[in-house]
N, C-alpha and C positions, 0 to 999 in steps of 0.2 A: 728611343733608347736612352733603354736605361742605364745610366753610373752608378757603380758604389765603391765607396773609399773607405777601406776598413782600414785602420793602424792599431797596430801592436805594437808593444814594446820588445826590441828587438835584443830578446834571448831563447837562442835557439828552436825557432818554427823552421820546423822542415820544410822541405820542398812538396813533399806526402799531403802535409797540414796544408798548405798553402792551398796545394791543389784540388785537396778539398773541400777547402773554404769556397773557391772559384766557383769549383760544380757546386755544392750546397746552395750557396746563394744565388745565382743561377736559375737551380731549378725552382727555387723558391717561388722566385717573379714569374718563373714561367707559371707555376700551377697557381701559385695565390691570385696574381696579376691579370694572366695571358700575357705574357712579355714574349715576344720572340728570341728567344737563345742566344739566334746568331749574329743581334744585335745588342745583345746586353755585354756591356763592360764591366769587367771585377775589377779595380787594382788593390793592390798590400804595399801599404806602408809601413817599415818597419821604424820607430822611433831607437833612437838612443834611451836608455831611463832616463840617463842628466839633462835631457827635453822633453821630458814628463814628470810635470808637476802632478802631486794631489793634495788638498788640504795645506798648500803653502809651500811644499819642499820636494824636489826630485824624486823620484821613484828610488833613484840611485841608496839615495840615505835611509829613505822606509827599506827598502830590500834588507839593507844592514842590517835595519833592528828588528827580521824579521815577519816586517808586516805585509 
């Protein structure tokens, strides 16, 4: 039973986009690894940009600077 955890920053990811990720990852595991889609679990976690750091600083700060 594959378990995939996708983490994204909480920035306007739509329900349709999440559904596409879930379907796409499930299809990928089915086609590439031969996994059963009925037992494939995909979890999407949305992380606040204050809680996600890159290069020693929060993403919130980087986004304010346009990075």
